[in-house]
N, C-alpha and C positions, 0 to 999 in steps of 0.2 A: 281829431286828428289822431293818424295812425303811429305808433313807434317803429321808425322801418329798422331799428338796430336789433327789431326780435323777429327780423325775416331773415329765414334760410338764406333766402333769394339775394337778399342785400350784404351778407357777410360772404356768400361766395364771389358774388360780381363784384366787390370790395376786394377780396385778393386777386382774382384776375386782372384786377385795375393795376395794382402793387407788382404782379408778376410781369405782366405788359411792360411796364417800364423799368423794371431790371434785364428783360431779355431785349428789349431795342437799343439800350443803350449801346451797343456792341455794333448796330447796324450801320452800315456805311455813312460816312458823313454829307456824302451828296444827297442820300434820301431823307435827312434832317427835315425839309421842307415837304417833304414827297410822302413814303409810304410810312415812315416813322411817325409824322404828324399825324396822319388819317387812321394808324392803328391806335396812337394812343388815346387820339380825340373820339374815337368810335369805343372802346375801354372805358374812359372816364363818362361817356354818356348812360353807358347801363347802369349804373350804382346810382347816377346823379337823377336820372328818368325815376327810380326806385325812391328813392328821396321823396323827390317833387310831387311824383303821385300821391306817397301815403298824407302830403300836407293838403291835398285837396279836398274838398265838403264831400263831394258827389260819389258815390261809388263806378259812376261811368267814368268820370275823371280821372280816378284811380286809376281803374282796367285800361284807360286811353294810354297814361302814361309808361304801364306796364308794358303794352303792345308796345309802344316807342324804343322800352329799354328791351326788349326781344329782338326788336330788328336791328338794333345796334350790336347785338350780340352776336346777331347771325352775320352781319357785315365785318364783324372784328374776326368771325370763325374763317371768313372766306380770305381776308386779307393776311393771316396768319399765314394759311395753307399757302396763299401767293408767296409770302417771306420765304416760307421753305421751299418752293420750287426755283424761285430766283437765286437761293443759296446763303438765304441772310439768317435765316434762323435755323442755328443750329439741333440735330438732332435731340441732343440732350435737354436743349430749352423747349423742344417741340414738345417732348414725350412729358415736361412740367404742364405745360398750358394746355395741350390739348384736351386730357382726361377732365380737368376744372372748367373748362369752357363747355364742355359737352354736358358736365352735371348742373351746371350754372343755366346751360338751356333747358334741362329736364325740369330741375326746379323752378326755375321760371316759368315755365311751360303750364307746369301743375297748377302755380298759382291763378294764374288767367281761365284756366278751365274752369276752377273752381268757382271763380269769382263771376264766371259767365255764365255759370250755371245756377246763380244765386241771384240774376238780376232778370 
């Protein structure tokens, strides 16, 4: 079993999830069961799938969960962009989140590529 706490991808994904909860607290109340919920679910899905993948025995399963995490991260990226365009996500919050999401994408994608090359 792999230790997810030693992965930079997990650390970044966890930071993104924490930031997402902070910035979405200010979203309109009518979005609580809409976009706010979707964004939070996608944000939590990223580190959760990394953790679950680390608990799997096979490299193929590990890679599959990392790919799911990456998909959730791309989904989150779109949802944050949409929130910004709708006026729910202020520029100062966006400027905190966007670089962190981009860095997480790069690190997670690098991990996925490295594992794919070893299969």
